[in-house]
N, CA, C and O atoms as a MOPAC input file, in Angstrom:
PM7 MOZYME 1SCF
protein

 N     68.84700 1    30.97800 1    -9.99500 1
 C     67.56900 1    31.60100 1    -9.69900 1
 C     67.72300 1    33.12100 1    -9.74900 1
 O     68.60600 1    33.68300 1    -9.10200 1
 N     66.88000 1    33.76500 1   -10.50200 1
 C     66.91500 1    35.21100 1   -10.63500 1
 C     66.19600 1    35.85700 1    -9.45400 1
 O     65.06800 1    35.49200 1    -9.12100 1
 N     66.86200 1    36.81500 1    -8.83100 1
 C     66.23700 1    37.53700 1    -7.72400 1
 C     65.14800 1    38.45200 1    -8.26800 1
 O     65.26800 1    38.99900 1    -9.36500 1
 N     64.10400 1    38.60600 1    -7.50000 1
 C     62.96600 1    39.43000 1    -7.88700 1
 C     63.20200 1    40.85100 1    -7.38900 1
 O     63.25400 1    41.07600 1    -6.18000 1
 N     63.34700 1    41.82500 1    -8.30800 1
 C     63.60700 1    43.20300 1    -7.86800 1
 C     62.35500 1    43.84400 1    -7.27100 1
 O     61.28000 1    43.81900 1    -7.87100 1
 N     62.51600 1    44.41400 1    -6.08600 1
 C     61.39600 1    45.07600 1    -5.40200 1
 C     61.87400 1    46.37000 1    -4.74700 1
 O     63.05900 1    46.54900 1    -4.46500 1
 N     60.92500 1    47.25600 1    -4.51600 1
 C     61.17800 1    48.46300 1    -3.72900 1
 C     60.46200 1    48.26700 1    -2.39600 1
 O     59.24600 1    48.08200 1    -2.36600 1
 N     61.19700 1    48.30700 1    -1.31800 1
 C     60.64100 1    48.08200 1     0.01900 1
 C     60.37600 1    49.42800 1     0.66700 1
 O     61.30300 1    50.18100 1     0.96600 1
 N     59.09700 1    49.72300 1     0.88100 1
 C     58.72400 1    50.97300 1     1.53200 1
 C     59.20700 1    50.94200 1     2.98300 1
 O     59.30600 1    49.88300 1     3.60300 1
 N     59.49700 1    52.10800 1     3.49300 1
 C     60.01000 1    52.23800 1     4.85600 1
 C     59.08600 1    51.57500 1     5.87600 1
 O     59.55500 1    50.96600 1     6.83800 1
 N     57.78300 1    51.69000 1     5.66900 1
 C     56.85000 1    51.13300 1     6.65000 1
 C     56.95900 1    49.60900 1     6.74300 1
 O     56.67500 1    49.03700 1     7.79500 1
 N     57.35800 1    48.95600 1     5.67900 1
 C     57.54300 1    47.50000 1     5.71500 1
 C     58.78800 1    47.14400 1     6.53200 1
 O     58.76900 1    46.20300 1     7.32500 1
 N     59.84600 1    47.88700 1     6.33800 1
 C     61.08000 1    47.65800 1     7.09300 1
 C     60.85200 1    47.89900 1     8.59100 1
 O     61.29200 1    47.11000 1     9.42700 1
 N     60.17100 1    48.97900 1     8.91300 1
 C     59.88200 1    49.29500 1    10.31700 1
 C     58.97100 1    48.23200 1    10.93400 1
 O     59.20400 1    47.79100 1    12.05900 1
 N     57.93700 1    47.82200 1    10.20100 1
 C     57.02100 1    46.79000 1    10.72200 1
 C     57.76100 1    45.48900 1    11.00000 1
 O     57.44400 1    44.78700 1    11.96000 1
 N     58.74200 1    45.16300 1    10.17100 1
 C     59.53900 1    43.95000 1    10.39500 1
 C     60.30100 1    44.03200 1    11.71300 1
 O     60.47100 1    43.02500 1    12.40000 1
 N     60.75600 1    45.22200 1    12.06200 1
 C     61.51300 1    45.39400 1    13.29900 1
 C     60.61900 1    45.50400 1    14.52700 1
 O     60.99500 1    45.05200 1    15.60900 1
 N     59.45300 1    46.09300 1    14.37200 1
 C     58.57900 1    46.32500 1    15.51500 1
 C     57.71400 1    45.12400 1    15.87000 1
 O     57.34000 1    44.94300 1    17.02900 1
 N     57.40000 1    44.31300 1    14.88500 1
 C     56.49900 1    43.19300 1    15.12500 1
 C     57.07500 1    42.17500 1    16.08800 1
 O     58.28900 1    42.01400 1    16.21700 1
 N     56.16900 1    41.50100 1    16.75000 1
 C     56.57300 1    40.42500 1    17.65100 1
 C     56.19400 1    39.10700 1    16.98500 1
 O     55.04700 1    38.91100 1    16.58400 1
 N     57.14900 1    38.22200 1    16.87300 1
 C     56.88000 1    36.94000 1    16.24200 1
 C     56.88100 1    37.04500 1    14.72800 1
 O     57.21900 1    38.08800 1    14.16800 1
 N     56.50100 1    35.96000 1    14.07000 1
 C     56.50000 1    35.93300 1    12.60900 1
 C     55.49600 1    36.95100 1    12.03400 1
 O     54.41500 1    37.15900 1    12.58400 1
 N     55.88200 1    37.56400 1    10.93400 1
 C     54.98200 1    38.49300 1    10.25400 1
 C     55.34600 1    38.52400 1     8.78300 1
 O     56.44500 1    38.12100 1     8.40100 1
 N     54.43500 1    38.99900 1     7.96200 1
 C     54.69300 1    39.09900 1     6.52700 1
 C     55.83300 1    40.08300 1     6.25500 1
 O     56.66300 1    39.84300 1     5.37800 1
 N     55.87600 1    41.18500 1     6.99800 1
 C     56.95800 1    42.15500 1     6.80400 1
 C     58.31100 1    41.51900 1     7.10700 1
 O     59.28000 1    41.73700 1     6.38000 1
 N     58.37500 1    40.73900 1     8.17600 1
 C     59.62800 1    40.05000 1     8.50800 1
 C     59.99400 1    39.04000 1     7.43400 1
 O     61.16800 1    38.88000 1     7.10100 1
 N     59.00100 1    38.36300 1     6.89500 1
 C     59.26600 1    37.38700 1     5.83800 1
 C     59.83200 1    38.07000 1     4.59900 1
 O     60.75600 1    37.54800 1     3.97600 1
 N     59.28900 1    39.23200 1     4.23500 1
 C     59.81800 1    39.97000 1     3.08500 1
 C     61.28100 1    40.32900 1     3.32500 1
 O     62.12400 1    40.10800 1     2.45600 1
 N     61.58500 1    40.87700 1     4.49000 1
 C     62.97400 1    41.26500 1     4.78300 1
 C     63.86900 1    40.02700 1     4.83100 1
 O     64.99500 1    40.06100 1     4.33500 1
 N     63.38500 1    38.94900 1     5.41500 1
 C     64.16400 1    37.70600 1     5.46600 1
 C     64.45600 1    37.21300 1     4.04800 1
 O     65.57700 1    36.79400 1     3.76000 1
 N     63.46800 1    37.25800 1     3.16800 1
 C     63.67600 1    36.80500 1     1.78600 1
 C     64.66600 1    37.70800 1     1.04800 1
 O     65.40800 1    37.24400 1     0.18300 1
 N     64.67400 1    38.97400 1     1.38600 1
 C     65.69400 1    39.86800 1     0.82100 1
 C     67.07200 1    39.42100 1     1.27200 1
 O     67.99200 1    39.31500 1     0.46100 1
 N     67.21700 1    39.16000 1     2.55500 1
 C     68.50900 1    38.75600 1     3.11000 1
 C     68.96100 1    37.40300 1     2.57900 1
 O     70.16000 1    37.14300 1     2.47800 1
 N     68.00700 1    36.53800 1     2.24000 1
 C     68.32300 1    35.20900 1     1.72600 1
 C     68.54100 1    35.19400 1     0.20800 1
 O     68.93900 1    34.17100 1    -0.35000 1
 N     68.28200 1    36.31700 1    -0.45800 1
 C     68.53200 1    36.40100 1    -1.88700 1
 C     67.36100 1    36.07800 1    -2.79400 1
 O     67.53300 1    36.02200 1    -4.01200 1
 N     66.18300 1    35.86600 1    -2.24700 1
 C     65.00300 1    35.60900 1    -3.08400 1
 C     64.50700 1    36.90100 1    -3.73100 1
 O     64.09600 1    36.90000 1    -4.89200 1
 N     64.54600 1    37.98500 1    -2.98900 1
 C     64.14900 1    39.29600 1    -3.50100 1
 C     65.38900 1    40.17900 1    -3.56700 1
 O     66.28900 1    40.06600 1    -2.73500 1
 N     65.42400 1    41.05300 1    -4.55700 1
 C     66.51300 1    42.01800 1    -4.71000 1
 C     65.96800 1    43.40100 1    -4.37600 1
 O     65.36700 1    44.04700 1    -5.23400 1
 N     66.16800 1    43.86900 1    -3.14000 1
 C     65.67700 1    45.20700 1    -2.80900 1
 C     66.50500 1    46.27900 1    -3.51500 1
 O     67.72800 1    46.18600 1    -3.61500 1
 N     65.81100 1    47.27800 1    -3.99100 1
 C     66.45500 1    48.40300 1    -4.67400 1
 C     66.61600 1    49.55000 1    -3.69700 1
 O     65.78100 1    49.73900 1    -2.81200 1
 N     67.67300 1    50.30700 1    -3.85100 1
 C     67.87500 1    51.47700 1    -2.99600 1
 C     68.58300 1    52.55600 1    -3.80300 1
 O     69.38100 1    52.27300 1    -4.69600 1
 N     68.27300 1    53.78300 1    -3.46700 1
 C     68.91100 1    54.94500 1    -4.06100 1
 C     69.08300 1    55.99300 1    -2.98300 1
 O     68.78500 1    55.75300 1    -1.81300 1
 N     69.55700 1    57.14000 1    -3.37900 1
 C     69.87000 1    58.19300 1    -2.40500 1
 C     68.65900 1    58.59700 1    -1.56000 1
 O     68.76100 1    58.67300 1    -0.33500 1
 N     67.52500 1    58.85300 1    -2.19300 1
 C     66.35100 1    59.31700 1    -1.44000 1
 C     65.83300 1    58.24800 1    -0.48800 1
 O     65.48800 1    58.55300 1     0.65400 1
 N     65.77400 1    56.99300 1    -0.94200 1
 C     65.27300 1    55.92700 1    -0.07900 1
 C     66.25300 1    55.64900 1     1.05900 1
 O     65.82800 1    55.41600 1     2.19100 1
 N     67.54300 1    55.67000 1     0.78000 1
 C     68.55600 1    55.50300 1     1.83000 1
 C     68.38000 1    56.57700 1     2.90600 1
 O     68.40000 1    56.27700 1     4.10000 1
 N     68.21000 1    57.82000 1     2.47900 1
 C     68.02100 1    58.93400 1     3.41600 1
 C     66.75900 1    58.74300 1     4.24500 1
 O     66.74800 1    59.02100 1     5.44400 1
 N     65.69700 1    58.26800 1     3.60300 1
 C     64.43900 1    58.03400 1     4.31900 1
 C     64.60000 1    56.92400 1     5.35700 1
 O     64.15800 1    57.07600 1     6.49600 1
 N     65.22900 1    55.80800 1     4.97600 1
 C     65.48900 1    54.72700 1     5.93100 1
 C     66.26700 1    55.25800 1     7.13300 1
 O     65.91100 1    54.98500 1     8.27900 1
 N     67.32400 1    56.01400 1     6.86700 1
 C     68.16600 1    56.54400 1     7.94200 1
 C     67.36000 1    57.45100 1     8.87500 1
 O     67.47600 1    57.35200 1    10.09600 1
 N     66.55200 1    58.32300 1     8.30100 1
 C     65.76700 1    59.26800 1     9.11400 1
 C     64.75900 1    58.53000 1     9.99500 1
 O     64.60800 1    58.85400 1    11.17300 1
 N     64.08800 1    57.56300 1     9.43800 1
 C     63.08300 1    56.82900 1    10.20600 1
 C     63.75200 1    55.98900 1    11.29400 1
 O     63.25500 1    55.92400 1    12.41900 1
 N     64.85800 1    55.35500 1    10.97200 1
 C     65.53400 1    54.51500 1    11.95800 1
 C     66.12300 1    55.33400 1    13.11100 1
 O     66.38300 1    54.79200 1    14.18600 1
 N     66.33100 1    56.61800 1    12.89600 1
 C     66.87100 1    57.48900 1    13.94400 1
 C     65.80500 1    57.96800 1    14.92900 1
 O     66.13700 1    58.59300 1    15.93700 1
 N     64.55000 1    57.68700 1    14.65600 1
 C     63.45700 1    58.12000 1    15.54300 1
 C     63.35400 1    57.18800 1    16.74900 1
 O     62.68200 1    56.15900 1    16.69400 1
 N     64.01300 1    57.55300 1    17.81300 1
 C     64.02700 1    56.70800 1    19.01700 1
 C     62.61900 1    56.45500 1    19.54100 1
 O     62.32000 1    55.35700 1    20.01200 1
 N     61.75900 1    57.45300 1    19.46500 1
 C     60.39500 1    57.29800 1    19.97900 1
 C     59.62300 1    56.21000 1    19.23500 1
 O     58.75300 1    55.56400 1    19.81900 1
 N     59.92300 1    56.00600 1    17.98500 1
 C     59.24800 1    54.98800 1    17.18500 1
 C     59.58100 1    53.57700 1    17.66900 1
 O     58.76800 1    52.66200 1    17.53700 1
 N     60.76300 1    53.40900 1    18.22200 1
 C     61.23300 1    52.08300 1    18.59600 1
 C     61.23700 1    51.82300 1    20.10400 1
 O     61.89200 1    50.89000 1    20.57000 1
 N     60.51500 1    52.63700 1    20.86300 1
 C     60.47800 1    52.44300 1    22.33100 1
 C     59.98300 1    51.05900 1    22.73800 1
 O     60.48800 1    50.47100 1    23.69400 1
 N     58.99400 1    50.54200 1    22.01100 1
 C     58.41700 1    49.23800 1    22.35300 1
 C     59.04400 1    48.09100 1    21.54800 1
 O     58.54300 1    46.96700 1    21.57800 1
 N     60.11000 1    48.36600 1    20.84900 1
 C     60.74900 1    47.36700 1    19.99100 1
 C     61.52600 1    46.36300 1    20.83100 1
 O     62.22200 1    46.73100 1    21.77800 1
 N     61.39700 1    45.09800 1    20.47200 1
 C     62.13100 1    44.06900 1    21.21300 1
 C     63.60900 1    44.00700 1    20.80200 1
 O     64.42000 1    43.40200 1    21.50300 1
 N     63.95800 1    44.62500 1    19.67900 1
 C     65.35100 1    44.67100 1    19.24500 1
 C     66.05700 1    45.87200 1    19.86500 1
 O     65.47400 1    46.95100 1    19.97600 1
 N     67.28800 1    45.68700 1    20.26000 1
 C     68.06800 1    46.80800 1    20.76600 1
 C     68.46100 1    47.70800 1    19.59600 1
 O     68.31100 1    47.32500 1    18.43600 1
 N     68.95300 1    48.88100 1    19.89700 1
 C     69.40800 1    49.79100 1    18.84600 1
 C     70.51900 1    49.13200 1    18.03200 1
 O     70.53100 1    49.23200 1    16.80600 1
 N     71.44300 1    48.46500 1    18.70000 1
 C     72.54400 1    47.79200 1    18.00800 1
 C     72.02100 1    46.68100 1    17.09500 1
 O     72.52500 1    46.50200 1    15.98600 1
 N     71.02700 1    45.94400 1    17.54900 1
 C     70.44700 1    44.88000 1    16.71900 1
 C     69.72100 1    45.46100 1    15.50700 1
 O     69.80400 1    44.91300 1    14.40700 1
 N     69.01100 1    46.57200 1    15.71100 1
 C     68.33200 1    47.23100 1    14.58400 1
 C     69.34700 1    47.73900 1    13.55900 1
 O     69.15100 1    47.59500 1    12.35200 1
 N     70.42400 1    48.33100 1    14.05300 1
 C     71.47100 1    48.82000 1    13.14700 1
 C     72.12600 1    47.66700 1    12.38500 1
 O     72.41000 1    47.79100 1    11.19400 1
 N     72.36300 1    46.55200 1    13.06800 1
 C     72.96600 1    45.38700 1    12.40800 1
 C     72.03300 1    44.83800 1    11.32600 1
 O     72.48000 1    44.47600 1    10.23800 1
 N     70.74500 1    44.78200 1    11.63100 1
 C     69.77200 1    44.31000 1    10.64600 1
 C     69.70500 1    45.25800 1     9.45300 1
 O     69.67500 1    44.81800 1     8.30300 1
 N     69.68200 1    46.55000 1     9.72800 1
 C     69.63800 1    47.53100 1     8.64300 1
 C     70.89700 1    47.43800 1     7.77500 1
 O     70.80800 1    47.50200 1     6.54800 1
 N     72.04700 1    47.29100 1     8.39400 1
 C     73.29800 1    47.17200 1     7.63300 1
 C     73.32100 1    45.89000 1     6.79000 1
 O     73.81100 1    45.89700 1     5.66000 1
 N     72.79300 1    44.80000 1     7.33800 1
 C     72.69500 1    43.55300 1     6.56400 1
 C     71.75200 1    43.75700 1     5.37700 1
 O     72.01600 1    43.26800 1     4.27900 1
 N     70.66900 1    44.47000 1     5.59700 1
 C     69.72100 1    44.77000 1     4.52400 1
 C     70.39300 1    45.61800 1     3.44400 1
 O     70.24500 1    45.34500 1     2.25300 1
 N     71.13000 1    46.64300 1     3.86200 1
 C     71.84400 1    47.48600 1     2.89000 1
 C     72.79700 1    46.66800 1     2.02300 1
 O     72.93500 1    46.93000 1     0.82800 1
 N     73.45200 1    45.68200 1     2.62200 1
 C     74.42700 1    44.88100 1     1.87300 1
 C     73.78500 1    44.09600 1     0.72700 1
 O     74.45000 1    43.79600 1    -0.26400 1
 N     72.51200 1    43.76400 1     0.85500 1
 C     71.85300 1    42.99200 1    -0.21000 1
 C     71.07000 1    43.88400 1    -1.17400 1
 O     70.52700 1    43.40100 1    -2.16800 1
 N     71.01100 1    45.17200 1    -0.88400 1
 C     70.30500 1    46.10200 1    -1.77800 1
 C     71.12800 1    46.37300 1    -3.02800 1
 O     72.35900 1    46.35400 1    -2.99100 1
 N     70.44700 1    46.62000 1    -4.12200 1
 C     71.11700 1    47.02700 1    -5.36000 1
 C     70.99400 1    48.54000 1    -5.49900 1
 O     69.89100 1    49.08000 1    -5.58700 1
 N     72.13500 1    49.21100 1    -5.51600 1
 C     72.13000 1    50.67000 1    -5.66900 1
 C     71.55800 1    50.99500 1    -7.03900 1
 O     72.00400 1    50.46600 1    -8.05700 1
 N     70.56300 1    51.87300 1    -7.04600 1
 C     69.84100 1    52.19100 1    -8.27300 1
 C     69.74100 1    53.69900 1    -8.41400 1
 O     68.95200 1    54.33500 1    -7.71600 1
 N     70.52200 1    54.27300 1    -9.29800 1
 C     70.41600 1    55.72100 1    -9.50600 1
 C     69.09600 1    56.07800 1   -10.17900 1
 O     68.61100 1    55.36300 1   -11.05600 1
 N     68.53700 1    57.18400 1    -9.75500 1
 C     67.30900 1    57.69600 1   -10.36000 1
 C     67.70600 1    58.90400 1   -11.19300 1
 O     68.17500 1    59.91400 1   -10.66800 1
 N     67.51100 1    58.78200 1   -12.48800 1
 C     67.88400 1    59.85800 1   -13.40200 1
 C     66.69600 1    60.70100 1   -13.83700 1
 O     66.86700 1    61.76900 1   -14.42600 1
 N     65.49900 1    60.22400 1   -13.55000 1
 C     64.32100 1    60.94700 1   -14.00700 1
 C     63.27900 1    60.96100 1   -12.89800 1
 O     62.94800 1    59.91900 1   -12.33400 1
 N     62.76700 1    62.13800 1   -12.59200 1
 C     61.73000 1    62.27500 1   -11.56600 1
 C     60.35600 1    62.24100 1   -12.22000 1
 O     60.09700 1    62.97800 1   -13.17100 1
 N     59.49200 1    61.39800 1   -11.71800 1
 C     58.12300 1    61.28400 1   -12.21600 1
 C     57.21100 1    62.09500 1   -11.30300 1
 O     56.34800 1    61.53500 1   -10.62700 1
 N     57.39900 1    63.40600 1   -11.28200 1
 C     56.64700 1    64.26900 1   -10.36900 1
 C     56.01900 1    65.42900 1   -11.10200 1
 O     56.57600 1    65.88900 1   -12.09900 1
 N     54.89200 1    65.91600 1   -10.65400 1
 C     54.09400 1    65.35800 1    -9.56100 1
 C     53.39800 1    64.09400 1   -10.03300 1
 O     53.04000 1    63.98100 1   -11.20600 1
 N     53.20800 1    63.16600 1    -9.15100 1
 C     52.54400 1    61.91900 1    -9.51300 1
 C     51.63900 1    61.44100 1    -8.39200 1
 O     50.42800 1    61.32400 1    -8.58100 1
 N     52.20900 1    61.16600 1    -7.23300 1
 C     51.41400 1    60.65700 1    -6.11700 1
 C     50.86700 1    61.80400 1    -5.28100 1
 O     51.49100 1    62.86100 1    -5.19400 1
 N     49.70700 1    61.60300 1    -4.66600 1
 C     49.12100 1    62.66200 1    -3.84000 1
 C     50.04700 1    63.13500 1    -2.71500 1
 O     50.06900 1    64.32000 1    -2.38300 1
 N     50.80900 1    62.20700 1    -2.13300 1
 C     51.75500 1    62.55800 1    -1.07500 1
 C     53.15800 1    62.62100 1    -1.67900 1
 O     53.72900 1    61.59100 1    -2.03900 1
 N     53.69500 1    63.79800 1    -1.78500 1
 C     55.01900 1    64.00700 1    -2.38100 1
 C     56.07400 1    63.10400 1    -1.74500 1
 O     57.00300 1    62.66600 1    -2.42400 1
 N     55.93900 1    62.82700 1    -0.46300 1
 C     56.92700 1    62.01400 1     0.24800 1
 C     56.99300 1    60.57600 1    -0.26000 1
 O     57.95000 1    59.86500 1     0.04400 1
 N     55.99900 1    60.13600 1    -1.02400 1
 C     55.99300 1    58.77000 1    -1.54100 1
 C     56.56800 1    58.64700 1    -2.94600 1
 O     56.82700 1    57.53400 1    -3.40400 1
 N     56.77200 1    59.75000 1    -3.63000 1
 C     57.24400 1    59.68700 1    -5.01300 1
 C     58.59800 1    59.00200 1    -5.15600 1
 O     58.84000 1    58.32200 1    -6.15300 1
 N     59.47700 1    59.16800 1    -4.18600 1
 C     60.81700 1    58.57900 1    -4.29800 1
 C     60.77300 1    57.06500 1    -4.38800 1
 O     61.60000 1    56.47200 1    -5.08000 1
 N     59.82800 1    56.42000 1    -3.70400 1
 C     59.76100 1    54.95800 1    -3.73800 1
 C     59.29200 1    54.47400 1    -5.11400 1
 O     59.75800 1    53.45000 1    -5.61400 1
 N     58.36700 1    55.22200 1    -5.71500 1
 C     57.92800 1    54.88300 1    -7.06900 1
 C     59.06900 1    55.09900 1    -8.06300 1
 O     59.26700 1    54.29000 1    -8.96900 1
 N     59.80200 1    56.16800 1    -7.89600 1
 C     60.91100 1    56.46100 1    -8.81400 1
 C     62.01000 1    55.40500 1    -8.74600 1
 O     62.58400 1    55.04700 1    -9.77400 1
 N     62.31000 1    54.90500 1    -7.55200 1
 C     63.32800 1    53.85700 1    -7.44100 1
 C     62.81700 1    52.57000 1    -8.07800 1
 O     63.58700 1    51.83100 1    -8.69100 1
 N     61.52100 1    52.30100 1    -7.93500 1
 C     60.93100 1    51.10500 1    -8.54500 1
 C     61.00800 1    51.17900 1   -10.07000 1
 O     61.35500 1    50.19600 1   -10.72500 1
 N     60.68600 1    52.33700 1   -10.62700 1
 C     60.75400 1    52.51300 1   -12.08100 1
 C     62.19700 1    52.39500 1   -12.56300 1
 O     62.47700 1    51.67200 1   -13.51900 1
 N     63.10200 1    53.09600 1   -11.90800 1
 C     64.50700 1    53.10500 1   -12.32600 1
 C     65.14300 1    51.72200 1   -12.24400 1
 O     65.99300 1    51.37800 1   -13.06500 1
 N     64.73600 1    50.93700 1   -11.26300 1
 C     65.35500 1    49.63000 1   -11.06100 1
 C     64.62100 1    48.46600 1   -11.68000 1
 O     65.04800 1    47.32000 1   -11.54200 1
 N     63.50600 1    48.74400 1   -12.37300 1
 C     62.75200 1    47.65500 1   -12.98700 1
 C     62.09800 1    46.72900 1   -11.98400 1
 O     62.02400 1    45.52100 1   -12.20800 1
 N     61.62200 1    47.28400 1   -10.87900 1
 C     60.97800 1    46.48000 1    -9.84000 1
 C     59.67400 1    45.86200 1   -10.34500 1
 O     58.95700 1    46.45800 1   -11.14900 1
 N     59.38900 1    44.67200 1    -9.86300 1
 C     58.10000 1    44.05400 1   -10.16100 1
 C     57.03300 1    44.54800 1    -9.20100 1
 O     55.83900 1    44.47300 1    -9.48800 1
 N     57.48700 1    45.06700 1    -8.03100 1
 C     56.52300 1    45.49600 1    -7.02400 1
 C     57.12800 1    46.52100 1    -6.06900 1
 O     58.33500 1    46.57000 1    -5.83600 1
 N     56.23200 1    47.32800 1    -5.53700 1
 C     56.52600 1    48.15700 1    -4.37300 1
 C     55.83200 1    47.44600 1    -3.22000 1
 O     54.62300 1    47.21900 1    -3.25800 1
 N     56.59900 1    47.09800 1    -2.20300 1
 C     56.04000 1    46.38800 1    -1.05400 1
 C     55.81300 1    47.41600 1     0.04800 1
 O     56.75700 1    47.99400 1     0.58600 1
 N     54.54000 1    47.63000 1     0.37100 1
 C     54.16800 1    48.67500 1     1.31900 1
 C     52.98900 1    48.23600 1     2.16900 1
 O     52.17600 1    47.41300 1     1.74800 1
 N     52.90800 1    48.78700 1     3.35600 1
 C     51.76300 1    48.54600 1     4.22300 1
 C     50.66400 1    49.58800 1     3.95300 1
 O     49.56500 1    49.48200 1     4.49800 1
 N     50.95400 1    50.57600 1     3.12600 1
 C     49.99800 1    51.65600 1     2.83400 1
 C     49.66600 1    51.70200 1     1.34600 1
 O     50.11500 1    52.59700 1     0.63000 1
 N     48.89600 1    50.75400 1     0.89700 1
 C     48.50300 1    50.67000 1    -0.51200 1
 C     47.82400 1    51.96100 1    -0.96400 1
 O     48.06200 1    52.43400 1    -2.07500 1
 N     46.99500 1    52.51800 1    -0.12000 1
 C     46.21300 1    53.71400 1    -0.50500 1
 C     47.10200 1    54.89600 1    -0.89900 1
 O     46.66600 1    55.78200 1    -1.63400 1
 N     48.34500 1    54.91300 1    -0.41400 1
 C     49.26300 1    55.99700 1    -0.76400 1
 C     49.65800 1    55.96600 1    -2.23700 1
 O     50.14700 1    56.96100 1    -2.77300 1
 N     49.44400 1    54.81600 1    -2.89500 1
 C     49.91100 1    54.65900 1    -4.27300 1
 C     48.79400 1    54.47300 1    -5.29600 1
 O     49.06200 1    54.45000 1    -6.49800 1
 N     47.55600 1    54.34100 1    -4.84600 1
 C     46.48700 1    54.00800 1    -5.80000 1
 C     45.97700 1    55.19000 1    -6.61200 1
 O     45.35400 1    54.97700 1    -7.65200 1
 N     46.20600 1    56.39100 1    -6.19600 1
 C     45.71100 1    57.55800 1    -6.92300 1
 C     46.81000 1    58.27400 1    -7.70000 1
 O     46.80600 1    59.50100 1    -7.80400 1
 N     47.73400 1    57.51700 1    -8.23700 1
 C     48.83300 1    58.10100 1    -9.00700 1
 C     48.30800 1    58.70000 1   -10.30200 1
 O     47.38300 1    58.16700 1   -10.91500 1
 N     48.89800 1    59.79900 1   -10.70700 1
 C     48.53100 1    60.42900 1   -11.97500 1
 C     49.07900 1    59.62500 1   -13.15000 1
 O     48.45600 1    59.56900 1   -14.20900 1
 N     50.23400 1    59.00900 1   -12.96800 1
 C     50.85800 1    58.20900 1   -14.02100 1
 C     50.79100 1    56.74300 1   -13.63200 1
 O     50.92900 1    56.39300 1   -12.46000 1
 N     50.57900 1    55.89500 1   -14.61900 1
 C     50.52700 1    54.46300 1   -14.34700 1
 C     51.77200 1    53.76300 1   -14.85400 1
 O     52.31100 1    54.11300 1   -15.90400 1
 N     52.21900 1    52.78600 1   -14.11400 1
 C     53.35700 1    51.96100 1   -14.49300 1
 C     52.89900 1    50.51200 1   -14.37400 1
 O     53.07300 1    49.89000 1   -13.32600 1
 N     52.31500 1    49.97100 1   -15.44500 1
 C     51.68900 1    48.64900 1   -15.37200 1
 C     52.62000 1    47.51200 1   -14.97800 1
 O     52.14600 1    46.48300 1   -14.49500 1
 N     53.91200 1    47.65700 1   -15.16400 1
 C     54.84300 1    46.59600 1   -14.80200 1
 C     55.17600 1    46.56500 1   -13.32100 1
 O     55.85200 1    45.64700 1   -12.85700 1
 N     54.71200 1    47.55600 1   -12.57400 1
 C     55.01000 1    47.63800 1   -11.14100 1
 C     53.72100 1    47.46300 1   -10.35500 1
 O     52.79200 1    48.26100 1   -10.47900 1
 N     53.67500 1    46.42400 1    -9.55600 1
 C     52.49600 1    46.17000 1    -8.73300 1
 C     52.70500 1    46.80200 1    -7.36000 1
 O     53.83100 1    46.90500 1    -6.87500 1
 N     51.62500 1    47.21500 1    -6.75400 1
 C     51.65200 1    47.75000 1    -5.38900 1
 C     51.08800 1    46.65000 1    -4.49900 1
 O     49.89800 1    46.33900 1    -4.56000 1
 N     51.95700 1    46.06100 1    -3.66700 1
 C     51.55800 1    44.89600 1    -2.88200 1
 C     51.84900 1    45.08100 1    -1.39900 1
 O     52.86000 1    45.67100 1    -1.01900 1
 N     50.95600 1    44.57500 1    -0.57700 1
 C     51.24600 1    44.48000 1     0.84900 1
 C     52.27700 1    43.36200 1     1.03300 1
 O     52.44800 1    42.53100 1     0.14100 1
 N     52.95300 1    43.33400 1     2.15700 1
 C     53.88700 1    42.22500 1     2.39000 1
 C     53.19300 1    40.85500 1     2.29100 1
 O     53.78000 1    39.89300 1     1.79500 1
 N     51.96200 1    40.77800 1     2.76000 1
 C     51.21600 1    39.51600 1     2.70700 1
 C     51.01900 1    39.05200 1     1.26200 1
 O     51.22500 1    37.88000 1     0.94700 1
 N     50.61900 1    39.97500 1     0.39100 1
 C     50.41400 1    39.63700 1    -1.02500 1
 C     51.74000 1    39.30000 1    -1.69800 1
 O     51.80400 1    38.40200 1    -2.53800 1
 N     52.79100 1    40.01600 1    -1.33100 1
 C     54.10200 1    39.76600 1    -1.93100 1
 C     54.55200 1    38.32800 1    -1.67700 1
 O     54.98700 1    37.63700 1    -2.59800 1
 N     54.44600 1    37.88600 1    -0.43200 1
 C     54.94000 1    36.53800 1    -0.12100 1
 C     54.03100 1    35.46200 1    -0.70300 1
 O     54.49100 1    34.34800 1    -0.95600 1
 N     52.76700 1    35.76000 1    -0.92000 1
 C     51.87100 1    34.77800 1    -1.53800 1
 C     52.12000 1    34.67000 1    -3.03900 1
 O     52.03900 1    33.58200 1    -3.61100 1
 N     52.42400 1    35.79800 1    -3.67400 1
 C     52.51500 1    35.81500 1    -5.13000 1
 C     53.93400 1    35.63200 1    -5.67700 1
 O     54.10500 1    35.26600 1    -6.84000 1
 N     54.93600 1    35.87900 1    -4.86000 1
 C     56.31800 1    35.73600 1    -5.32500 1
 C     57.11400 1    34.92000 1    -4.32000 1
 O     58.30400 1    34.68100 1    -4.52300 1

């Protein structure tokens, strides 16, 4: 079975950790860990994950301990495919901070960017028809 390459936006990873009980974000991360999806990662996305995970205030209400969050993140990293980005597609998205996720998706041949903020990607100046912008809910229904 061929793994489905995807770019997982930071907000999906955080939602998986913050949510209580089953959620689409958790299902996406679980499918990554089980080998159904192949998450892509590069330098910029790795740095973004690290920065967000270091925000203690973000995780005050989280049911996972810091050690559990770190263990989950490390398990996620182990299943990611390192994807170098050799070409920047900028300017492209209205929010500069989102361009790195699109660039990793293009570089890695992702079928989708999985994000909780679709609106951040809909007004792109450049189109990449092979890459869909999907919420976690749509991702698990369609793939």
